[in-house]
C-alpha positions as CSV (number, residue, x, y, z in Angstrom):
1,M,-200.2,56.4,-110.1
2,N,-203.9,56.6,-110.7
3,L,-204.7,53.9,-108.4
4,A,-208.4,53.5,-107.8
5,V,-208.7,54.4,-104.1
6,S,-211.8,53.8,-102.1
7,P,-213.9,56.8,-101.0
8,G,-213.2,55.6,-97.4
9,F,-209.5,56.2,-97.9
10,R,-210.2,59.5,-99.7
11,A,-212.3,60.4,-96.6
12,L,-209.1,60.1,-94.5
13,L,-206.7,61.6,-96.9
14,V,-208.9,64.6,-97.6
15,I,-208.2,65.9,-94.1
16,L,-204.5,65.7,-94.8
17,A,-204.3,66.8,-98.3
18,L,-207.2,69.2,-98.3
19,L,-207.0,69.8,-102.0
20,P,-206.0,67.9,-105.1
21,A,-202.3,67.1,-104.9
22,P,-199.8,69.4,-106.4
23,R,-198.3,68.6,-109.8
24,A,-195.6,66.5,-108.2
25,L,-198.2,64.1,-106.7
26,A,-201.0,64.3,-109.1
27,R,-199.2,62.4,-111.8
28,G,-202.1,62.0,-114.0
29,A,-203.4,63.5,-117.2
30,G,-206.8,63.8,-118.9
31,G,-206.0,61.3,-121.6
32,E,-202.9,63.2,-122.3
33,V,-199.1,62.9,-122.1
34,D,-199.0,62.7,-118.4
35,G,-201.6,59.9,-118.4
36,V,-205.2,59.7,-117.8
37,S,-207.9,62.0,-116.3
38,A,-210.2,60.7,-113.7
39,E,-212.8,60.0,-116.4
40,A,-210.4,58.2,-118.8
41,A,-209.4,54.6,-119.2
42,A,-208.1,52.4,-122.0
43,D,-209.3,49.8,-124.4
44,T,-207.5,49.2,-127.7
45,I,-204.9,51.4,-129.3
46,A,-205.6,53.3,-132.4
47,P,-204.0,51.4,-135.3
48,F,-200.9,52.7,-137.0
49,D,-201.0,53.3,-140.7
50,A,-200.2,50.1,-142.5
51,L,-196.4,49.7,-143.0
52,V,-195.3,48.9,-146.6
53,T,-192.7,46.2,-146.8
54,D,-189.8,46.2,-149.2
55,K,-191.3,43.4,-151.2
56,Q,-194.6,45.3,-151.4
57,R,-192.8,48.3,-152.7
58,A,-191.0,46.3,-155.3
59,D,-194.2,44.6,-156.4
60,T,-195.9,48.0,-156.6
61,T,-193.1,49.5,-158.6
62,A,-193.1,46.6,-161.1
63,A,-196.9,46.9,-161.6
64,D,-196.6,50.7,-162.1
65,R,-193.9,50.1,-164.8
66,A,-196.0,47.5,-166.6
67,A,-198.9,49.9,-166.7
68,V,-196.8,52.7,-168.0
69,D,-195.3,50.4,-170.8
70,S,-198.8,49.4,-171.8
71,T,-199.9,53.0,-172.0
72,L,-196.9,53.9,-174.2
73,L,-197.6,51.1,-176.6
74,V,-201.2,52.0,-177.1
75,A,-200.5,55.8,-177.3
76,Q,-197.2,56.1,-179.2
77,V,-198.2,59.5,-180.5
78,A,-198.4,61.1,-177.0
79,D,-195.7,63.7,-176.5
80,S,-192.8,63.1,-174.2
81,A,-194.1,65.5,-171.6
82,A,-197.3,63.6,-171.2
83,A,-195.3,60.4,-170.9
84,D,-193.1,61.8,-168.2
85,S,-196.3,62.9,-166.3
86,A,-197.7,59.4,-166.5
87,V,-194.8,57.9,-164.6
88,A,-194.4,60.7,-162.0
89,P,-194.9,59.4,-158.4
90,V,-198.1,60.3,-156.7
91,A,-197.6,62.2,-153.4
92,T,-199.0,60.5,-150.3
93,P,-201.9,62.5,-148.8
94,P,-201.1,64.0,-145.4
95,R,-202.2,61.9,-142.4
96,D,-205.7,63.0,-141.1
97,Y,-205.0,63.2,-137.4
98,W,-208.3,64.9,-136.7
99,G,-210.2,62.2,-138.5
100,E,-208.4,59.5,-136.6
101,L,-208.9,61.3,-133.3
102,R,-212.7,61.5,-133.8
103,A,-213.0,58.1,-135.4
104,N,-211.3,56.5,-132.4
105,F,-213.9,58.0,-130.1
106,T,-216.3,55.2,-130.9
107,P,-219.9,55.0,-129.4
108,E,-218.5,52.5,-126.9
109,N,-215.8,54.9,-125.8
110,R,-218.3,57.7,-125.6
111,T,-220.5,55.6,-123.4
112,Y,-217.6,54.8,-121.1
113,S,-216.5,58.4,-121.0
114,D,-220.0,59.6,-120.2
115,I,-220.4,57.1,-117.4
116,K,-217.1,58.2,-115.9
117,T,-218.1,61.8,-116.1
118,V,-221.4,61.2,-114.3
119,L,-219.5,59.3,-111.6
120,R,-217.1,62.2,-111.1
121,F,-220.1,64.3,-110.2
122,I,-221.9,61.6,-108.2
123,G,-218.9,60.6,-106.1
124,P,-218.6,63.8,-104.0
125,L,-222.4,63.8,-103.4
126,Y,-222.3,60.1,-102.4
127,G,-219.4,60.7,-100.0
128,T,-221.3,63.7,-98.5
129,L,-224.4,61.6,-97.9
130,A,-222.4,58.8,-96.3
131,G,-220.7,61.3,-93.9
132,L,-224.1,62.8,-93.0
133,L,-225.5,59.3,-92.4
134,V,-222.8,58.6,-89.9
135,L,-223.5,61.9,-88.2
136,F,-227.3,61.9,-88.1
137,S,-227.6,58.2,-87.2
138,G,-225.6,58.8,-84.0
139,L,-223.0,56.3,-85.2
140,S,-220.2,58.8,-85.0
141,A,-221.0,59.5,-81.3
142,N,-221.1,55.8,-80.6
143,L,-217.7,55.3,-82.3
144,R,-216.4,58.2,-80.2
145,D,-217.6,56.5,-77.0
146,V,-215.8,53.3,-78.0
147,A,-212.6,55.2,-78.7
148,H,-212.8,57.0,-75.3
149,G,-213.2,53.7,-73.6
150,M,-209.9,52.6,-74.9
151,G,-207.9,55.2,-73.0
152,R,-207.5,58.8,-71.9
153,S,-204.8,59.8,-74.3
154,R,-206.1,61.9,-77.2
155,W,-203.7,60.1,-79.6
156,V,-205.2,56.7,-78.6
157,R,-208.7,57.9,-79.0
158,V,-207.9,59.5,-82.4
159,V,-206.3,56.3,-83.7
160,V,-209.1,54.0,-82.4
161,Y,-211.8,56.3,-83.8
162,L,-210.0,56.6,-87.1
163,A,-209.7,52.8,-87.4
164,L,-213.4,52.4,-86.8
165,F,-214.4,55.2,-89.1
166,T,-212.2,53.8,-91.8
167,G,-214.1,50.5,-91.6
168,V,-217.5,52.2,-91.6
169,T,-216.7,54.4,-94.6
170,F,-215.2,51.5,-96.5
171,V,-218.4,49.5,-96.2
172,L,-220.7,52.5,-97.0
173,S,-218.7,53.6,-100.0
174,F,-218.0,50.0,-101.3
175,P,-220.8,49.8,-103.9
176,L,-219.8,53.0,-105.7
177,T,-216.1,52.2,-105.3
178,W,-216.5,48.7,-106.7
179,Y,-218.5,49.9,-109.7
180,D,-216.3,52.8,-110.5
181,G,-212.9,51.2,-109.9
182,F,-213.6,47.6,-110.8
183,A,-216.8,46.7,-112.6
184,I,-216.9,49.4,-115.2
185,E,-213.2,48.9,-116.0
186,H,-213.7,45.2,-116.6
187,Q,-216.9,45.8,-118.5
188,Y,-215.0,47.9,-121.1
189,G,-211.9,45.7,-121.1
190,L,-209.7,48.2,-119.4
191,S,-208.4,45.9,-116.6
192,G,-207.6,42.2,-116.2
193,Q,-207.1,42.5,-112.5
194,S,-208.9,39.9,-110.4
195,L,-211.3,40.9,-107.7
196,G,-209.0,39.5,-105.0
197,Q,-206.1,41.6,-106.3
198,W,-208.3,44.7,-106.5
199,M,-209.6,44.1,-102.9
200,T,-206.0,43.7,-101.7
201,E,-205.1,47.1,-103.1
202,Q,-208.1,48.7,-101.4
203,G,-207.0,47.2,-98.1
204,K,-203.5,48.5,-98.6
205,A,-204.8,52.0,-99.3
206,A,-207.0,51.9,-96.2
207,A,-204.1,50.7,-94.1
208,L,-201.8,53.3,-95.5
209,G,-204.3,56.0,-94.7
210,L,-204.6,54.8,-91.1
211,F,-200.9,54.7,-90.7
212,V,-200.2,58.2,-92.2
213,L,-203.1,60.0,-90.4
214,G,-203.3,58.0,-87.2
215,V,-200.0,56.5,-86.3
216,I,-197.6,59.3,-87.5
217,P,-199.9,61.1,-86.1
218,I,-201.3,63.8,-88.3
219,L,-204.9,63.6,-87.3
220,W,-203.9,64.0,-83.6
221,L,-202.0,67.2,-84.5
222,I,-205.1,68.5,-86.4
223,Y,-207.4,67.9,-83.4
224,T,-204.8,69.3,-80.9
225,T,-204.6,72.5,-83.0
226,I,-208.5,72.8,-83.0
227,A,-208.6,72.3,-79.3
228,R,-205.9,75.0,-78.5
229,S,-207.2,77.5,-81.1
230,P,-210.9,76.9,-81.7
231,R,-211.3,80.1,-83.7
232,A,-208.1,80.3,-85.7
233,W,-207.3,76.6,-86.2
234,W,-207.9,76.9,-89.9
235,L,-205.1,79.6,-90.1
236,W,-202.5,77.5,-88.3
237,L,-203.3,74.4,-90.2
238,G,-203.2,76.3,-93.5
239,L,-199.9,77.9,-92.6
240,G,-198.5,74.6,-91.4
241,S,-199.6,72.6,-94.5
242,L,-196.5,73.3,-96.6
243,P,-194.0,71.1,-94.6
244,F,-196.5,68.2,-94.9
245,I,-196.9,68.8,-98.7
246,V,-193.2,68.9,-99.2
247,A,-192.7,65.8,-97.1
248,G,-195.4,64.0,-99.0
249,T,-193.8,65.0,-102.3
250,L,-190.4,63.9,-101.3
251,L,-191.4,60.6,-99.7
252,G,-194.2,59.5,-102.0
253,P,-192.0,58.0,-104.7
254,L,-189.8,56.3,-102.2
255,V,-192.4,55.0,-99.6
256,V,-195.9,55.2,-100.9
257,D,-195.7,54.2,-104.6
258,P,-193.8,50.9,-104.0
259,V,-196.6,49.7,-101.8
260,F,-198.7,49.2,-105.0
261,N,-196.3,48.6,-107.8
262,R,-192.7,47.6,-108.6
263,F,-190.4,50.2,-110.0
264,A,-187.2,49.5,-111.9
265,P,-184.7,51.4,-114.0
266,L,-185.6,51.7,-117.6
267,E,-184.5,48.4,-119.3
268,N,-184.5,49.6,-122.9
269,Q,-180.9,50.9,-123.1
270,Q,-181.3,52.4,-126.6
271,L,-184.3,54.4,-125.4
272,K,-182.4,55.3,-122.2
273,A,-179.5,56.7,-124.3
274,R,-181.9,58.8,-126.4
275,I,-183.6,60.1,-123.2
276,L,-180.2,61.1,-121.7
277,D,-179.3,62.8,-125.0
278,L,-182.6,64.7,-124.8
279,A,-181.8,65.7,-121.2
280,A,-178.4,67.0,-122.3
281,R,-180.1,69.2,-124.9
282,A,-182.4,70.6,-122.2
283,H,-179.4,71.1,-119.8
284,I,-180.9,68.8,-117.3
285,P,-178.6,66.5,-115.2
286,G,-179.2,62.8,-115.9
287,R,-182.6,62.1,-114.4
288,N,-183.7,58.8,-112.9
289,V,-186.0,57.2,-115.5
290,F,-188.0,54.3,-114.2
291,Q,-190.6,51.9,-115.6
292,V,-193.5,50.6,-113.5
293,D,-195.6,47.5,-113.9
294,K,-199.0,49.2,-114.2
295,S,-200.2,46.5,-116.6
296,R,-201.0,44.4,-113.5
297,Q,-203.8,46.9,-112.9
298,T,-204.8,48.6,-116.1
299,N,-204.3,48.8,-119.9
300,R,-204.1,52.6,-119.9
301,Y,-201.1,54.6,-121.0
302,N,-199.4,57.0,-118.6
303,A,-196.1,58.7,-117.7
304,Y,-195.4,61.2,-115.0
305,V,-192.7,63.1,-113.0
306,N,-192.8,63.3,-109.2
307,G,-190.6,63.8,-106.2
308,F,-187.7,66.2,-105.9
309,G,-184.1,65.9,-105.0
310,V,-183.1,62.3,-104.3
311,S,-186.6,61.1,-105.0
312,Q,-187.3,63.0,-108.3
313,R,-187.9,60.6,-111.2
314,I,-189.6,60.3,-114.6
315,V,-191.8,57.2,-114.6
316,L,-193.0,55.4,-117.7
317,W,-195.8,52.8,-117.4
318,D,-194.9,49.5,-119.0
319,T,-198.1,49.8,-121.0
320,T,-196.8,53.0,-122.6
321,L,-193.4,51.3,-123.4
322,K,-195.2,48.5,-125.2
323,G,-197.8,50.6,-127.1
324,M,-195.9,53.7,-128.2
325,S,-193.0,54.2,-130.5
326,E,-189.7,55.6,-129.3
327,D,-190.2,59.0,-130.9
328,E,-193.6,59.3,-129.3
329,I,-192.1,58.3,-125.9
330,L,-189.4,60.9,-126.4
331,F,-192.0,63.6,-126.7
332,V,-193.7,62.2,-123.6
333,V,-190.4,62.4,-121.7
334,G,-189.8,65.9,-123.1
335,H,-193.1,67.0,-121.7
336,E,-192.1,65.7,-118.3
337,M,-188.7,67.4,-118.6
338,G,-190.7,70.6,-119.2
339,H,-192.4,70.2,-115.8
340,Y,-188.9,69.9,-114.2
341,K,-187.3,72.9,-116.1
342,L,-190.3,75.1,-115.6
343,G,-190.4,74.5,-111.8
344,H,-193.9,73.1,-111.8
345,I,-193.2,70.8,-108.9
346,W,-192.3,73.7,-106.7
347,T,-195.0,76.0,-107.9
348,G,-197.5,73.2,-107.5
349,M,-196.5,72.7,-103.8
350,L,-196.7,76.5,-103.1
351,F,-200.1,76.7,-104.8
352,A,-201.3,73.7,-102.8
353,S,-200.1,75.3,-99.5
354,A,-201.7,78.7,-100.3
355,F,-204.9,77.1,-101.5
356,S,-205.2,75.1,-98.3
357,L,-205.7,78.3,-96.4
358,V,-208.8,79.0,-98.5
359,V,-210.0,75.4,-98.1
360,F,-209.5,75.4,-94.3
361,F,-211.2,78.8,-93.9
362,L,-214.3,77.8,-95.8
363,A,-214.4,74.4,-94.1
364,A,-214.2,76.1,-90.7
365,L,-217.2,78.3,-91.6
366,I,-219.3,75.3,-92.8
367,S,-218.4,73.0,-90.0
368,G,-218.9,75.7,-87.3
369,W,-222.3,76.6,-88.6
370,A,-223.3,72.9,-89.0
371,M,-222.2,72.0,-85.5
372,R,-224.1,74.8,-83.9
373,R,-227.2,73.9,-85.9
374,F,-227.1,70.1,-85.6
375,G,-224.6,69.3,-82.9
376,R,-227.2,68.2,-80.4
377,W,-228.5,65.7,-83.0
378,W,-225.0,64.4,-83.6
379,G,-223.9,64.1,-80.0
380,F,-221.1,66.6,-79.8
381,S,-220.8,70.4,-79.2
382,R,-217.1,71.0,-79.8
383,L,-215.2,70.7,-83.0
384,D,-212.2,69.2,-81.2
385,D,-214.4,66.2,-80.3
386,V,-213.1,63.3,-82.4
387,A,-216.8,62.5,-83.3
388,S,-216.6,65.6,-85.6
389,L,-214.3,63.8,-88.1
390,P,-217.2,63.0,-90.5
391,L,-218.3,66.7,-90.3
392,L,-214.8,67.9,-91.2
393,Y,-214.6,65.4,-94.0
394,V,-218.0,66.5,-95.4
395,A,-217.1,70.2,-95.1
396,V,-213.7,69.8,-96.8
397,S,-215.1,67.6,-99.5
398,L,-217.8,70.1,-100.4
399,V,-215.2,73.0,-100.5
400,L,-212.9,70.9,-102.7
401,F,-215.7,70.1,-105.1
402,V,-216.8,73.7,-105.4
403,T,-213.2,75.0,-105.8
404,Q,-212.0,72.1,-108.1
405,P,-212.4,74.1,-111.3
406,A,-209.8,76.7,-110.0
407,V,-207.3,73.9,-109.2
408,H,-207.9,72.3,-112.6
409,A,-207.4,75.6,-114.4
410,F,-204.0,76.0,-112.7
411,S,-203.1,72.4,-113.7
412,R,-204.2,72.8,-117.3
413,R,-202.0,75.9,-117.6
414,Q,-199.0,73.9,-116.4
415,E,-199.7,71.0,-118.7
416,T,-200.0,73.3,-121.7
417,E,-196.6,74.9,-120.8
418,A,-195.1,71.4,-120.6
419,D,-196.6,70.5,-124.0
420,L,-195.0,73.6,-125.5
421,Y,-191.6,72.8,-123.9
422,G,-191.8,69.2,-125.1
423,L,-192.4,70.4,-128.7
424,E,-189.6,72.9,-128.5
425,L,-187.2,70.3,-127.1
426,T,-188.0,67.5,-129.6
427,R,-189.2,69.6,-132.6
428,D,-191.1,66.5,-133.6
429,N,-194.7,67.7,-134.1
430,D,-195.7,64.5,-135.9
431,A,-194.6,62.3,-132.9
432,A,-196.5,64.6,-130.5
433,A,-199.6,64.4,-132.7
434,R,-199.4,60.6,-132.9
435,A,-198.9,60.4,-129.1
436,F,-202.1,62.4,-128.4
437,V,-204.1,60.4,-130.9
438,K,-202.9,57.2,-129.3
439,L,-203.5,58.3,-125.7
440,A,-207.1,59.4,-126.5
441,A,-207.9,56.1,-128.1
442,Q,-206.2,53.9,-125.5
443,N,-207.6,55.8,-122.6
444,K,-211.1,56.3,-124.0
445,T,-211.1,60.1,-123.3
446,N,-213.5,62.5,-124.9
447,P,-211.2,64.6,-127.2
448,E,-213.8,67.4,-127.5
449,P,-215.8,67.6,-124.2
450,S,-218.3,70.4,-123.5
451,P,-216.9,73.6,-122.1
452,F,-218.6,72.9,-118.8
453,V,-217.2,69.4,-118.4
454,K,-213.8,70.6,-119.3
455,W,-214.1,73.5,-116.7
456,A,-215.4,71.2,-114.0
457,L,-213.4,68.0,-114.4
458,F,-210.4,68.2,-116.7
459,S,-207.1,68.7,-115.0
460,H,-205.4,68.6,-118.5
461,P,-206.5,70.2,-121.8
462,P,-208.7,68.0,-123.9
463,D,-206.8,65.9,-126.5
464,G,-208.4,67.9,-129.3
465,E,-206.8,71.1,-128.0
466,R,-203.4,69.4,-127.5
467,L,-203.5,67.9,-131.0
468,R,-204.2,71.3,-132.4
469,L,-201.2,72.6,-130.5
470,A,-199.0,69.8,-131.7
471,L,-199.9,70.4,-135.3
472,T,-199.6,74.2,-135.3
473,Y,-196.8,75.2,-132.9
474,R,-193.5,75.3,-134.7
475,P,-191.8,78.7,-134.2
476,W,-188.4,77.3,-135.2
477,E,-189.7,76.9,-138.8
478,E,-190.7,80.5,-139.0
479,G,-187.5,82.0,-137.5
480,G,-189.3,82.9,-134.2
481,P,-188.0,82.5,-130.7
482,N,-189.0,79.6,-128.4
483,R,-191.4,80.4,-125.6
484,Y,-189.8,78.3,-122.9
485,L,-186.7,76.4,-124.2
486,K,-183.8,78.9,-124.3
């Protein structure tokens, strides 16, 4: 789910995750089949072409015949060929998907998209400044002293400091979090959630972070590793990240997701039967298909696949079920099946684990230099001092921001592969095109962003690229082989 999480909570999870989650946990798209990018949200759906009722067809046919009879009475000398031409049906012009895509990106949607883009760049800078404020003000050292006064156990000190730091970062980050996650969404009609409901979810997120990092206790393990191996801690944490990534991928759908939303088996039995038939064509065992009540938080469209083994599932937002036709949803599900068949969950976890080595190494260099340079100002001289948590957060956040384009490039490649698989499985290019047009309109995404914005922020190909793929990729019509579906 793309729950708006406070920077305070992100400040905690960044130490654990250390990089954007693998495909199994990311579950979001840039206004695309998998959902919405960080800069995208929804307003109103692009209208369908007007449907012509049977009565309208009958009336139109009668009118056409009357016009033809009148013409024949006036021009009886016309030859029969001309008469036949006069009554021939006129072919309906092809649907202009590109025109619809661009028309749906209204000035209002562009403003919203631009604001979100700016916020995506401001957010990391804002979080860095907040972390530096906690360090240079001496507040981190004061929080450390309070934590040390609560007991001699490292675990107790870590948990107490983490709780205090969570509260401080929540307060410091609240203005930007509120504007980004609540105010702007309501200003553009993308959410009907009350402030009380939104605040409750922020509290849940903070409590969950405290439990995962403090109580379990992951943060204690990180500081113990730093204390025992002050020079090579980054290596041991990087090598040891895979089990935690795997555990998070497995348990996320079962433990974390239900904290924020209610999940239930897909209720539409007709749609379920068609999905199971699609799975059979892909030689996939009957997957768990769920629907989730995301309408309580947003009007966006989204679908995703996450988990593995007993926790693996395809999840459709209830907004998607209400706003998209069955053939469009089938393409969405085919896309998600592509992630399963192409092993993206596993490759995503391996990529995340390998990439964590790079992130930890660079963070160790930055934090080590900064501590030697400013440690006396901050009140600590060792990185295993719990007062260094804001420093670790700032270092990891900076590394993640700088390396984010590489992670997004990896993600965009996987999403394109899943798009191709979905097209090969359904062979319904029209449904895919309609799905992309709808998603772009509903989620207010920029279908044709600048190359720089795409490179820096888009975890999925822009909707314009995906629409072009949907309209042009059809090797089965040319007798060519499929690229992924065998």
